[in-house]
Rosetta silent file (secondary structure, phi, psi, omega in degrees, C-alpha in Angstrom):
SEQUENCE: MVADRIHEQYIDTILETMSEAAKVRGTGIVRRSHDYIATKMREAKAVIALHGDRFAGFSYIETWGNKEYVTTSGLIVHPDFRGQGVAKRIKDMTFTLARIRWPKAKIFSLTSGAAVMLMNTQLGYKPVTFADLTDDEAFWRGCDGCVNVDILKRTNRRYCICTGMLFDPAEHYPAKIPEEVIKRIREIDGTNVKV
SCORE:     score description
SCORE:     0.000 S_00000001
   1 L     0.000  159.599  173.950  -80.097   41.544   -7.098 S_00000001
   2 E   -72.633  126.360 -175.676  -83.311   43.521   -7.284 S_00000001
   3 L   -74.023  153.736  171.780  -82.974   45.572  -10.464 S_00000001
   4 L  -143.606 -169.642 -171.009  -83.294   49.347  -10.626 S_00000001
   5 H   -61.603  -23.748  179.008  -82.822   52.072  -13.218 S_00000001
   6 H   -68.308  -15.570 -179.231  -79.037   51.546  -13.427 S_00000001
   7 H   -92.530    1.151 -179.700  -79.753   48.135  -14.987 S_00000001
   8 H   -61.102  -21.756  177.881  -81.750   49.561  -17.895 S_00000001
   9 H   -62.267  -16.683 -178.142  -78.592   49.271  -20.019 S_00000001
  10 H   -95.487   -3.195 -172.558  -79.240   45.496  -20.122 S_00000001
  11 H   -59.395  -45.621 -179.536  -82.810   45.634  -21.436 S_00000001
  12 H   -60.950  -38.722  177.951  -81.972   45.055  -25.115 S_00000001
  13 H   -66.571  -40.511  177.802  -79.842   42.048  -24.163 S_00000001
  14 H   -60.244  -49.879 -178.212  -82.649   40.711  -21.943 S_00000001
  15 H   -63.576  -39.861  177.990  -85.209   41.038  -24.739 S_00000001
  16 H   -65.401  -42.088  179.185  -82.868   39.464  -27.289 S_00000001
  17 H   -63.298  -41.188  177.261  -82.101   36.553  -24.927 S_00000001
  18 H   -62.646  -45.340 -178.661  -85.840   35.983  -24.374 S_00000001
  19 H   -63.218  -44.472  179.050  -86.538   36.049  -28.109 S_00000001
  20 H   -64.284  -39.476  179.178  -83.724   33.612  -28.912 S_00000001
  21 H   -64.494  -38.563  178.510  -84.852   31.230  -26.152 S_00000001
  22 H   -63.568  -40.616  179.109  -88.388   31.230  -27.548 S_00000001
  23 H   -64.505  -44.502 -178.022  -87.081   30.323  -31.002 S_00000001
  24 H   -65.222  -44.720 -177.451  -84.920   27.495  -29.662 S_00000001
  25 H   -76.700  -26.190 -177.441  -87.660   26.044  -27.452 S_00000001
  26 L    69.829   18.741  178.894  -90.418   26.517  -29.987 S_00000001
  27 L  -119.729  174.243 -174.252  -92.762   27.432  -27.154 S_00000001
  28 L   -81.041  125.558  165.560  -94.428   30.608  -26.095 S_00000001
  29 L  -126.345  120.412 -177.597  -92.599   33.366  -24.320 S_00000001
  30 L   -64.767  130.973  179.241  -94.660   36.520  -24.205 S_00000001
  31 L   -78.497  134.075  177.598  -92.831   39.409  -25.849 S_00000001
  32 L  -117.414  154.457 -178.885  -92.394   42.466  -23.664 S_00000001
  33 L   -87.790  163.956  175.951  -91.411   45.965  -24.684 S_00000001
  34 H   -56.407  -46.768 -178.825  -88.329   47.916  -23.675 S_00000001
  35 H   -64.072  -37.027  179.272  -90.527   50.319  -21.676 S_00000001
  36 H   -60.832  -49.045 -179.854  -92.312   47.466  -19.900 S_00000001
  37 H   -65.217  -40.407  178.539  -89.030   45.975  -18.634 S_00000001
  38 H   -60.807  -41.212  178.669  -87.693   49.440  -17.702 S_00000001
  39 H   -63.320  -42.897  178.284  -90.818   50.091  -15.632 S_00000001
  40 H   -58.915  -41.704  179.358  -90.399   46.778  -13.806 S_00000001
  41 H   -64.609  -45.548 -178.150  -86.825   47.744  -12.944 S_00000001
  42 H   -65.688  -30.803 -177.869  -87.807   51.214  -11.706 S_00000001
  43 L   -88.820    7.143 -176.447  -90.642   49.798   -9.579 S_00000001
  44 L    56.326   43.768  177.594  -88.360   47.205   -7.877 S_00000001
  45 L  -119.922   27.301  179.749  -90.380   44.423   -9.532 S_00000001
  46 E  -144.217  151.822  177.366  -87.477   42.760  -11.341 S_00000001
  47 E  -123.735  134.219  179.185  -84.460   40.660  -10.471 S_00000001
  48 E  -126.836  143.170  174.536  -81.285   40.666  -12.535 S_00000001
  49 E  -113.934  131.540  178.387  -78.204   38.460  -12.318 S_00000001
  50 E  -126.159  149.628  170.573  -74.863   39.815  -13.461 S_00000001
  51 E  -118.136   99.070 -170.094  -71.397   38.321  -13.677 S_00000001
  52 L    67.840 -119.556  176.844  -69.245   41.406  -13.364 S_00000001
  53 L  -108.548   13.712  178.739  -70.847   43.660  -15.945 S_00000001
  54 E   -94.229  136.209  176.644  -72.156   40.768  -18.104 S_00000001
  55 E   -67.452  129.839  178.873  -75.854   39.937  -18.180 S_00000001
  56 E  -116.439  -35.819 -178.182  -76.522   36.465  -16.734 S_00000001
  57 E  -172.701  169.633 -173.383  -80.275   36.298  -16.058 S_00000001
  58 E  -161.785  153.041  168.966  -83.530   38.092  -15.373 S_00000001
  59 E  -161.621  161.666  178.645  -87.126   37.786  -14.170 S_00000001
  60 E  -139.298  166.408  177.546  -89.889   40.172  -13.139 S_00000001
  61 E  -124.625  155.365 -179.474  -93.057   40.199  -11.056 S_00000001
  62 E  -145.657  147.387  176.932  -96.471   41.695  -11.677 S_00000001
  63 E  -103.772  150.461 -178.187  -99.629   42.086   -9.603 S_00000001
  64 E  -141.466  161.188  174.461 -103.132   41.252  -10.805 S_00000001
  65 L    55.532   51.775  179.325 -106.685   41.334   -9.504 S_00000001
  66 L    58.061   40.393  177.463 -106.207   44.262   -7.128 S_00000001
  67 L    65.697   20.548  174.602 -102.939   42.736   -5.836 S_00000001
  68 L   -83.034  -18.865  179.711 -104.649   39.491   -4.812 S_00000001
  69 E  -130.095  146.486  175.931 -102.442   37.641   -7.300 S_00000001
  70 E  -132.520  138.594  172.799  -98.775   38.004   -8.215 S_00000001
  71 E  -112.346  145.326  167.854  -96.939   36.414  -11.109 S_00000001
  72 E  -108.112  119.996 -168.299  -93.245   35.733  -11.387 S_00000001
  73 E  -135.977  169.114  171.040  -92.560   35.865  -15.101 S_00000001
  74 E    65.631   24.396 -179.347  -90.013   36.133  -17.866 S_00000001
  75 E   -62.943  121.424 -179.515  -87.370   33.977  -16.202 S_00000001
  76 E  -143.596  140.266  174.842  -84.438   33.856  -18.590 S_00000001
  77 E  -124.017  133.180  178.448  -80.774   32.911  -18.248 S_00000001
  78 L   -61.458  140.559 -178.087  -78.193   33.844  -20.862 S_00000001
  79 H   -51.464  -32.464 -179.479  -76.833   30.717  -22.618 S_00000001
  80 H   -67.489  -14.416 -174.829  -73.321   31.382  -21.261 S_00000001
  81 H  -120.885    9.766  179.839  -74.608   30.940  -17.697 S_00000001
  82 L   -73.326  152.952  179.166  -77.065   28.056  -18.006 S_00000001
  83 L    77.552   14.563 -177.617  -76.598   24.948  -15.910 S_00000001
  84 L  -118.697   10.268  178.909  -74.987   26.876  -13.037 S_00000001
  85 L    84.265    7.733 -178.538  -77.999   27.390  -10.757 S_00000001
  86 H   -64.998  -43.573 -178.699  -78.608   30.993  -11.877 S_00000001
  87 H   -59.803  -43.178 -179.766  -82.285   30.353  -12.719 S_00000001
  88 H   -63.091  -42.286  179.824  -82.948   28.872   -9.278 S_00000001
  89 H   -65.063  -40.036  177.491  -81.337   31.825   -7.524 S_00000001
  90 H   -65.581  -45.926 -179.455  -83.376   34.286   -9.611 S_00000001
  91 H   -59.876  -44.733  178.583  -86.586   32.302   -9.014 S_00000001
  92 H   -60.542  -40.181 -178.057  -85.932   32.204   -5.263 S_00000001
  93 H   -72.075  -41.201  178.297  -85.349   35.960   -5.188 S_00000001
  94 H   -64.865  -38.025  177.916  -88.445   36.881   -7.215 S_00000001
  95 H   -62.883  -47.532  179.067  -90.510   34.576   -4.998 S_00000001
  96 H   -62.826  -43.515  178.516  -89.087   36.159   -1.833 S_00000001
  97 H   -59.915  -44.079  178.267  -89.589   39.668   -3.221 S_00000001
  98 H   -63.579  -42.167 -179.780  -93.227   38.865   -4.037 S_00000001
  99 H   -65.313  -37.323  179.732  -93.828   37.361   -0.572 S_00000001
 100 H   -70.657  -45.352 -175.754  -92.342   40.411    1.156 S_00000001
 101 H   -75.082  -37.034 -178.124  -94.213   42.984   -0.916 S_00000001
 102 L  -133.584   73.368 -171.767  -97.584   41.174   -1.071 S_00000001
 103 L   -61.885  -24.155 -178.662  -97.589   38.606    1.774 S_00000001
 104 L   -99.331   -3.837 -178.391 -101.260   37.626    1.376 S_00000001
 105 L   -75.592  146.621  171.154 -101.280   37.429   -2.428 S_00000001
 106 E   -80.065  134.968 -178.679 -101.467   34.143   -4.272 S_00000001
 107 E  -106.859  128.862 -179.922  -98.390   33.722   -6.464 S_00000001
 108 E  -133.002  165.201 -176.786  -98.778   31.969   -9.768 S_00000001
 109 E  -145.969  139.238  169.136  -96.784   30.969  -12.772 S_00000001
 110 E  -110.691  125.833 -177.713  -97.607   29.755  -16.251 S_00000001
 111 E  -148.768  151.734  172.351  -94.835   27.645  -17.682 S_00000001
 112 L  -114.858    5.382 -176.462  -94.121   25.008  -20.281 S_00000001
 113 L  -101.034  130.737 -179.264  -90.639   24.279  -18.919 S_00000001
 114 H   -62.042  -37.917 -178.886  -89.880   21.283  -16.721 S_00000001
 115 H   -63.666  -42.094  179.115  -87.086   23.135  -14.875 S_00000001
 116 H   -68.316  -38.821  177.015  -89.436   25.971  -13.854 S_00000001
 117 H   -59.013  -42.297  178.903  -92.093   23.444  -12.800 S_00000001
 118 H   -64.546  -46.197  178.495  -89.538   21.766  -10.535 S_00000001
 119 H   -60.611  -43.242  178.949  -88.420   25.088   -9.023 S_00000001
 120 H   -60.841  -44.573  179.881  -92.041   26.090   -8.454 S_00000001
 121 H   -60.580  -42.518  179.065  -92.805   22.755   -6.773 S_00000001
 122 H   -63.062  -27.581  179.070  -89.800   23.163   -4.468 S_00000001
 123 H   -86.217   -6.479  178.067  -91.148   26.591   -3.436 S_00000001
 124 L   105.794    6.361  175.351  -94.579   25.163   -2.589 S_00000001
 125 L   -70.955  154.043  174.301  -96.518   25.841   -5.791 S_00000001
 126 E  -126.717  146.443  174.967  -99.111   23.289   -6.899 S_00000001
 127 E   -66.596  137.767 -179.209 -100.383   22.590  -10.419 S_00000001
 128 E  -139.635  166.097  173.093 -103.856   24.080  -10.881 S_00000001
 129 L   -77.519  160.968  179.157 -106.425   24.642  -13.596 S_00000001
 130 H   -62.733  -25.162  178.195 -106.514   28.038  -15.248 S_00000001
 131 H   -63.680  -22.290  179.347 -109.834   28.656  -13.434 S_00000001
 132 H   -83.347   -5.833 -178.586 -107.813   28.827  -10.174 S_00000001
 133 L   -95.164  178.047 -178.649 -105.730   31.716  -11.512 S_00000001
 134 L   -57.153  147.702  172.908 -106.610   35.376  -11.739 S_00000001
 135 L  -101.178   12.642  179.390 -109.604   36.409  -13.807 S_00000001
 136 L   -64.741  114.407 -177.276 -107.970   39.786  -14.459 S_00000001
 137 H   -59.609  -31.455  179.615 -108.465   40.392  -18.179 S_00000001
 138 H   -62.261  -37.888  177.172 -105.263   42.462  -18.346 S_00000001
 139 H   -62.467  -50.711 -174.951 -103.243   39.382  -17.386 S_00000001
 140 H   -67.228  -28.751  174.454 -104.844   37.188  -20.024 S_00000001
 141 H   -63.962  -27.446  177.214 -104.397   39.864  -22.707 S_00000001
 142 H   -61.540  -24.035  178.705 -100.666   39.477  -22.027 S_00000001
 143 H   -74.184  -12.494 -179.137 -100.906   36.007  -23.560 S_00000001
 144 H   -59.399  -25.656  179.451 -101.830   37.600  -26.905 S_00000001
 145 H   -83.835   -1.797 -178.356  -98.103   37.916  -27.682 S_00000001
 146 L   -86.624  144.561  179.786  -97.527   34.177  -27.230 S_00000001
 147 L   -66.000  -17.893 -177.364  -97.258   31.877  -30.250 S_00000001
 148 L  -101.617   12.168 -175.398  -99.739   29.479  -28.598 S_00000001
 149 H   -58.870  -28.074  179.600 -102.513   32.008  -27.891 S_00000001
 150 H   -60.997  -35.784  178.295 -104.778   30.298  -30.436 S_00000001
 151 H   -66.389  -45.789  179.958 -104.953   27.229  -28.156 S_00000001
 152 H   -59.357  -45.265 -179.124 -105.853   29.368  -25.152 S_00000001
 153 H   -70.274  -40.419 -178.845 -108.589   31.168  -27.081 S_00000001
 154 H   -62.994  -29.128 -178.478 -109.902   28.008  -28.747 S_00000001
 155 L  -100.278   16.472 -179.082 -110.400   26.369  -25.324 S_00000001
 156 L    52.657   42.068  175.726 -112.039   29.440  -23.756 S_00000001
 157 L    63.314   27.980  175.915 -109.011   29.904  -21.502 S_00000001
 158 L   -95.648  -30.557 -175.650 -109.309   26.456  -19.936 S_00000001
 159 L  -141.364  157.973  171.079 -106.167   24.896  -21.465 S_00000001
 160 L  -163.362 -171.251  176.542 -102.949   25.783  -23.209 S_00000001
 161 L   -69.628  -35.539 -178.342  -99.400   24.489  -23.628 S_00000001
 162 L   -72.309  154.899  171.772  -98.427   26.051  -20.294 S_00000001
 163 E  -103.663  131.623  174.969  -99.132   24.544  -16.904 S_00000001
 164 E   -83.788  133.288  178.194 -100.665   26.816  -14.299 S_00000001
 165 E  -131.923  140.201 -172.560  -98.981   26.623  -10.894 S_00000001
 166 E  -133.686  134.176  169.767 -100.146   28.405   -7.729 S_00000001
 167 E  -108.352  116.564  178.920  -98.652   29.198   -4.340 S_00000001
 168 L  -105.433  110.917 -176.475 -101.418   30.029   -1.864 S_00000001
 169 H   -61.046  -26.114  179.745  -99.944   31.633    1.272 S_00000001
 170 H   -61.776  -26.700  178.653 -103.034   30.657    3.274 S_00000001
 171 H   -78.973   -7.308 -175.094 -101.902   27.026    2.969 S_00000001
 172 H  -116.762    3.845  176.815  -98.556   27.897    4.551 S_00000001
 173 L   -72.461  151.914  176.248  -99.611   29.876    7.608 S_00000001
 174 L   -61.950  151.705  178.388  -98.925   28.233   10.970 S_00000001
 175 L   -61.564  142.815  177.323 -101.808   26.235   12.423 S_00000001
 176 L   -91.404  129.560  177.062 -104.142   28.240   14.623 S_00000001
 177 L  -101.412  124.174 -179.842 -104.619   26.907   18.149 S_00000001
 178 L   -59.543  146.168 -177.887 -107.982   27.818   19.669 S_00000001
 179 H   -56.189  -37.582 -179.675 -107.802   30.097   22.712 S_00000001
 180 H   -64.480  -31.830  177.058 -109.529   27.488   24.929 S_00000001
 181 H   -71.956  -41.597  177.502 -106.725   25.000   24.152 S_00000001
 182 H   -60.341  -42.328  178.614 -104.065   27.609   24.957 S_00000001
 183 H   -61.749  -42.462  179.352 -105.848   28.300   28.267 S_00000001
 184 H   -63.483  -41.584  178.847 -105.897   24.566   29.051 S_00000001
 185 H   -62.619  -42.588  178.843 -102.165   24.249   28.284 S_00000001
 186 H   -60.444  -40.798  179.399 -101.403   27.169   30.589 S_00000001
 187 H   -67.220  -40.161 -178.820 -103.373   25.513   33.381 S_00000001
 188 H   -68.560  -48.839 -175.043 -101.636   22.151   32.881 S_00000001
 189 H   -84.336  -18.133 -175.314  -98.098   23.564   32.571 S_00000001
 190 L    66.755   24.937 -178.227  -98.525   26.481   34.909 S_00000001
 191 L  -118.126  172.258  177.378  -96.764   28.622   32.299 S_00000001
 192 L  -102.946   71.266 -177.764  -97.594   31.617   30.219 S_00000001
 193 L   -63.217  133.157  175.212  -97.587   29.888   26.820 S_00000001
 194 L  -114.120  125.839  179.013  -97.603   32.289   23.878 S_00000001
 195 L  -126.813    0.000    0.000  -98.920   31.052   20.592 S_00000001
């Protein structure tokens, strides 16, 4: 479900689950503060999965570059609920929420996980260079909390451990049929074709 202020009771568990996952994977997960996650919940920019009253999973979204870009970030599933499709359901919901709220924004993800890459690909994301992502400095400062930030800085933000993936809604709009073709179809069919 889309999280709201009643879910703030789960924030410490969310942060602990993220921290433990980072240790196990040995890869970068940007650390977020309690207040940051609470704000995402209050702004309807987070998705939480619960099993009864037990925390099962979480992710949030953020806008960048004057809302021209959206990220879906922080996807985490509690170890007790892994392997049950929870991550996919959360990813699908954050993606849908982002598309509804910012339909023309490009949606991107930085990930080092094969499972997230697969989910992104299934949603229509494509691997891209970091140059294709937002140039919003506030976004890139968020990487400062990652254990791999030295790689990002050393390569002048061209490379890192993560793979950049981008969903461009312009590539998914229906094809435009020129008005002269629509007029010709109407004349041939004798109908009032609407396109």
